[in-house]
C-alpha positions as a printed Julia matrix, in Angstrom:
286×3 Matrix{Float64}:
 81.54  119.92   68.63
 79.3   118.5    65.91
 76.78  115.7    66.22
 77.86  112.79   64.04
 75.24  110.81   62.16
 75.24  107.29   60.72
 72.63  106.86   57.94
 72.44  103.37   56.47
 76.2   102.91   56.73
 77.24  106.44   55.76
 78.87  108.36   58.62
 79.17  112.16   58.49
 78.74  115.34   60.54
 75.08  116.23   61.06
 75.22  119.07   58.53
 76.13  116.61   55.79
 73.87  113.68   56.74
 70.97  112.99   54.38
 67.7   111.06   54.53
 65.43  110.71   51.5
 62.84  113.49   51.25
 60.04  110.94   50.88
 61.21  108.71   53.7
 58.14  107.59   55.65
 59.7   108.94   58.83
 59.67  112.4    57.23
 56.28  112.29   55.51
 54.11  110.55   58.13
 56.29  110.04   61.22
 56.48  106.3    60.62
 59.34  105.21   62.85
 60.62  104.26   66.27
 63.6   105.48   68.25
 65.69  105.19   71.4
 67.79  107.76   73.25
 70.67  106.7    75.5
 73.05  108.69   77.62
 76.71  108.01   76.88
 79.14  107.47   79.75
 82.87  107.33   78.92
 82.1   106.35   75.34
 79.57  103.67   76.33
 75.8   103.97   75.8
 74.14  103.23   79.13
 71.72  100.27   79.26
 72.09   99.61   75.54
 70.8    96.03   75.85
 67.53   97.3    77.31
 67.26  100.09   74.74
 67.72   97.7    71.82
 65.11   95.35   73.28
 62.62   98.21   73.57
 63.45   99.37   70.05
 62.41   95.94   68.81
 59.24   95.94   70.94
 58.27   99.34   69.55
 58.95   98.16   65.99
 56.79   95.07   66.57
 53.91   97.21   67.83
 53.86   99.37   64.7
 54.63   96.48   62.36
 58.08   97.65   61.31
 60.64   94.98   60.4
 64.19   95.42   61.72
 66.65   93.5    59.5
 69.71   94.1    61.71
 70.77   91.95   64.63
 71.9    93.54   67.9
 75.57   93.03   67.05
 75.2    95.12   63.88
 73.34   97.84   65.76
 75.96   97.91   68.52
 78.73   98.16   65.94
 77.02  101.1    64.22
 76.52  102.82   67.59
 80.19  102.33   68.49
 81.34  103.68   65.12
 79.15  106.77   65.48
 80.24  107.44   69.06
 83.87  106.97   68.03
 83.63  109.61   65.31
 81.86  112.0    67.67
 84.5   111.44   70.34
 87.3   112.51   67.98
 85.37  115.68   67.2
 84.62  116.18   70.91
 88.29  115.82   71.88
 89.22  118.51   69.39
 86.51  120.77   70.83
 87.44  120.04   74.45
 84.02  118.57   75.21
 82.47  115.1    75.38
 79.86  112.79   73.87
 76.83  112.54   76.14
 73.9   111.4    74.02
 73.08  108.71   71.45
 69.89  108.37   69.43
 68.89  105.35   67.35
 66.06  105.94   64.86
 64.46  103.46   62.49
 61.9   104.62   59.92
 59.72  102.87   57.37
 62.09  103.93   54.58
 61.1   105.71   51.34
 57.38  105.47   50.81
 54.36  106.95   49.04
 52.7   110.24   49.93
 50.3   108.55   52.31
 50.09  106.06   55.14
 50.81  102.95   53.05
 54.34  101.57   53.35
 56.48  100.54   50.4
 58.16   97.15   50.3
 61.61   98.62   50.95
 64.19   98.21   53.73
 63.78  100.56   56.69
 66.11  103.51   57.22
 68.55  103.39   60.14
 69.82  106.66   61.57
 72.2   106.8    64.54
 73.34  110.12   65.98
 75.89  110.85   68.72
 76.86  114.18   70.18
 76.84  116.49   73.17
 74.04  116.82   75.7
 72.75  119.77   77.68
 73.05  119.45   81.48
 69.84  119.58   83.5
 69.52  121.87   86.54
 69.51  120.27   90.0
 65.71  120.47   90.25
 62.93  121.09   87.76
 59.36  122.31   87.48
 56.47  120.64   85.66
 53.15  121.84   84.27
 49.99  119.79   83.86
 48.36  120.18   80.44
 44.8   119.5    79.23
 45.73  117.13   76.4
 45.63  113.39   77.03
 47.77  110.32   76.5
 45.54  107.78   74.77
 46.1   104.47   76.53
 44.0   102.75   73.83
 46.01  104.11   70.9
 47.19  101.71   68.21
 50.75  102.69   69.13
 50.37  102.76   72.92
 53.56  101.49   74.51
 55.71  102.18   71.44
 58.38  104.87   71.38
 57.51  106.31   67.98
 58.81  109.28   66.04
 55.26  110.71   65.84
 55.95  113.37   68.46
 53.74  116.29   67.36
 51.48  115.92   70.42
 54.54  116.04   72.67
 55.92  119.08   70.89
 52.68  121.01   71.46
 52.4   119.94   75.1
 56.03  120.74   75.88
 55.73  124.17   74.26
 52.78  124.87   76.56
 54.83  123.82   79.59
 57.66  126.11   78.5
 55.2   129.01   78.27
 54.52  128.42   81.97
 58.21  128.29   82.84
 58.33  124.5    83.26
 60.75  122.01   81.7
 58.2   119.24   81.25
 54.48  118.77   80.58
 52.56  116.03   82.4
 49.51  114.39   80.85
 46.63  112.32   82.12
 45.07  109.59   80.0
 41.53  109.32   78.61
 40.21  108.36   82.06
 41.78  111.37   83.77
 44.5   109.24   85.37
 48.06  110.55   85.61
 50.17  108.92   82.88
 53.52  110.5    81.91
 55.46  113.45   80.58
 56.34  114.21   76.99
 59.71  112.52   77.4
 59.74  111.24   80.95
 58.02  109.1    83.55
 56.87  110.52   86.86
 57.17  109.25   90.45
 55.53  110.79   93.53
 55.17  110.26   97.23
 51.69  109.34   98.38
 50.86  108.34  101.95
 54.54  107.74  102.61
 55.03  105.41   99.63
 56.87  106.01   96.36
 54.34  105.55   93.55
 54.39  105.71   89.76
 51.7   105.33   87.07
 51.4   101.75   85.85
 51.86  100.86   82.19
 48.07  100.41   81.99
 47.8   104.22   82.05
 49.39  104.38   78.58
 52.78  105.61   79.75
 55.91  104.41   78.02
 57.88  101.64   79.73
 60.85  103.91   80.41
 64.27  102.32   80.83
 65.14  104.5    83.82
 61.62  103.97   85.2
 62.17  100.21   85.17
 65.58  100.5    86.82
 64.18  102.66   89.62
 61.41  100.12   90.19
 64.1    97.44   90.51
 66.44   99.23   92.92
 63.93  100.75   95.38
 60.41   99.86   96.51
 57.81  101.38   94.19
 54.05  100.95   94.01
 52.69  101.03   90.45
 49.17  102.43   90.37
 46.56  103.03   87.69
 44.51  105.52   89.71
 46.88  108.44   90.4
 45.66  111.92   89.53
 47.0   115.43   89.07
 45.59  116.22   92.52
 47.66  113.39   94.0
 50.74  114.93   92.45
 49.92  118.4    93.72
 49.45  117.17   97.3
 52.55  114.99   97.22
 55.42  115.95   99.51
 57.99  115.04   96.85
 58.15  113.86   93.25
 60.62  113.32   90.45
 60.94  112.66   86.73
 62.96  109.87   85.14
 64.4   109.58   81.65
 67.59  108.41   80.0
 69.04  111.93   79.94
 67.58  113.2    83.22
 68.24  110.03   85.24
 66.27  110.99   88.39
 65.29  114.66   88.27
 63.69  116.08   91.45
 60.57  118.22   90.97
 60.31  121.42   93.0
 57.23  123.04   91.43
 53.97  121.69   90.0
 52.0   124.32   88.08
 54.09  126.97   89.81
 53.34  125.71   93.34
 56.04  124.15   95.56
 55.6   120.58   96.78
 55.42  119.75  100.47
 59.16  119.77  101.14
 62.3   121.05   99.42
 63.6   118.87   96.6
 65.07  116.33   96.7
 63.05  114.67   99.45
 64.1   111.48  101.27
 62.43  109.03   98.87
 63.95  110.84   95.91
 67.37  110.88   97.53
 67.16  107.15   98.25
 66.27  106.44   94.62
 69.04  108.71   93.33
 71.63  106.95   95.48
 70.44  103.48   94.45
 70.46  104.35   90.75
 73.9   105.97   91.04
 75.23  102.83   92.72
 73.78  100.65   89.95
 75.37  102.78   87.25
 78.72  102.65   89.06
 78.47   98.85   89.08
 77.53   98.35   85.41
 76.84  100.44   82.31
 74.69   97.71   80.79
 72.2    96.42   83.38
 70.53   93.65   81.4
């Protein structure tokens, strides 16, 4: 099946979708985005994703002229088109991405006084294996960055870090911040057992306020800490990643070395069960 794309009201298969060559999202990565998993035609936790989209836009100074009703309508239209294509292909729609850029701009960092560009894409997703491995990388997440806490389209650092993880046979790269404190992955948050407690890096470490991260912190007991290290992760008995497409993804290897017990461990299993129960109860936990 094809991914279907909605660009400023124009809906088409991905091969036909067009964004201006000098759009600020293309030239300087000036934009924000959200990725949702799609369950039975419904984007999971869309209310939370739209709220974070607006928080990210506020951080980078990007004005969003659409209300949530308009954004929801565009998402539904895009998913609907993708579902027709998916039915013909015998597959399903599993992923939705909402991207807002600064719109057409000059060849530099200044923005033009033009409306932003809205791009919504819906299509298939690739299933994750039951467990995963991670690699620690030497590059940092800057918790003092001007865009800290925003989910921006400026992902070059993540691309480089993830490529390094792949070279080591891992599906995700984990980064510390400028103080050497464990922060996050390139597209995920991380949880680990430490002294019998389930812990995760606090937002003060510069990690993104992940939607799945927040839900896990709400459904099971979690200690948020700003002093976790790579060594803490390596000596942990169990750990997992969270993201909108991974949900809770148990980690079996860190830098090629197994954790203390086979994945998923008891804390991971408890969190997986609690999150699964939440998702069975509602697809839009506000």
